[in-house]
Phi, psi and omega in degrees: 000131184288138179295145180226136176283129182227150178258105190281002176273358172237139181300330180284343184084001182261139179291138173225149178298323181299313181293325178294319178296316180297320178297317179298318179295316180299316182292327177294315178296322179298315181293336178270004178080014179271176188278342183082162181290150181202144175268005182281163180299157181298337180296339180272348185296320174299327179289320176297321177297320177296322180303315182288348180259001182294150184280059177226160179300157182300325182295330178286324177293321177297318176301315180297320178298317178292323178297316179296321183269014179055046183254011178278153182277062178282165179293328177296314179296321179294321180294321179295336177262012178062033177257349177224146178276334181226147179259004183292139181300131180283344184274308182254338180066020186257327186219171172292135181275090168259186183299315183295319179295315186297323187253353182232303191275333182300148184306316183294324179290318179295320179294324178295316179297319180299319179292320181291339178294340175284347184247317183240156170277117183241156177297153180301152177299338177297334179278350184253038176255140183279086181247003179201152182298323183261048184301321183289320177298320178298318180294314180300321180291332183274322187277159172284173186300316183293313181296318179295319179297317179295319179297318178298320178298320180293317178296319178298315180292324178298320178293322176299313180299319179302316180289325177298318181290315187282313190264339181243359179053040181261146172277123183261128177271119178293319178296320177296320178295321178295319177296319178299312182296319178298315179292323181295315178296318181296321178294319178296327185263012180302132181290127176221143181277344179218161184281115177232156179238129181276184186294342179262006178081014180272141180239153173293135183248356175228139173289326179228134182293128180292147177285144179212156178260128180239107181273353181283143179293130184251130183276339179216165181231120182271161177237149183267358181290126183286163177285161175287156178306136183090355179242156169237154182238140179245121176254140178229143181213159180208154175233152185218133177252116180292331183291319185253342184079005179272150181214160176230140180234133178233142179229133179229132176250124180234151175272187185290346177269357183088003181288133179285119178268327181199140177221144179208153175209158179211158179259138180244130179254151175060035173286150186256339184198167176297322181297321178295318179297320179298318179295317179294325177296318178295320178297315179299320178303308183294317182295317180293320179297317180295317180294320181291319185293333179297335183258003185244171172290177184289112177243149169269139187248140169237129181247130179237130178259000000 
């Protein structure tokens, strides 16, 4: 079937001035932190306002807004616009790929949530059943800020994985995705005494890092104490799953202000123990530090495992 350019803000797939104007107004309200236009009942407006205040990056909030308004490029939406012959999910082949299936019911999405339950406290699967059209708004309204923010991150990553598998034919590591989400949340919640923005435009979203229970085996333990002026500090951490042998290693280089200078992570397959992962994490730490220091001015280094 020949590819066709479509405007997904209209059900017909055809561009209209009206839809472009409505989109512009919505995005302007979004950038101002407002709830955006909605045809939903007024009872949902406080929940939409809460959505825009959740402690996640703006791109994740935009994703959630599109998810609520059925604006994702799912196979069901494409089929309704005559861009696909079938709406069946290409990943699991079990159901029609609508928004709820892609980020909740599909096997890869369910496996990601199951893995993240070893790291974060998540709502019961009973709350993730499609029993109402505005299921996500209901969840955001029920959960606290931290739980709602984490759930949005998981749904966002599940949609990313879905597209990686379908459009790039990539094998997605669930353990790698879990390590990414854990490190991403920790970076967002890094304690800072003042508002700073790193080179990627990320800002600290909590004055104090929330306490959390992590039942996953940790290969290293990071510290939040910053380096002294003139020094940089390298933190390394790792996670290991005994069931699959998969592991994730993350390395972060920060200056004395807590600003992230460089971050990297990788997935390890067929690891045999926590001790092996710890050793590989230390090796990754040293190699990255040596490579980074060759391109920088003279810095003193502190390494924390």
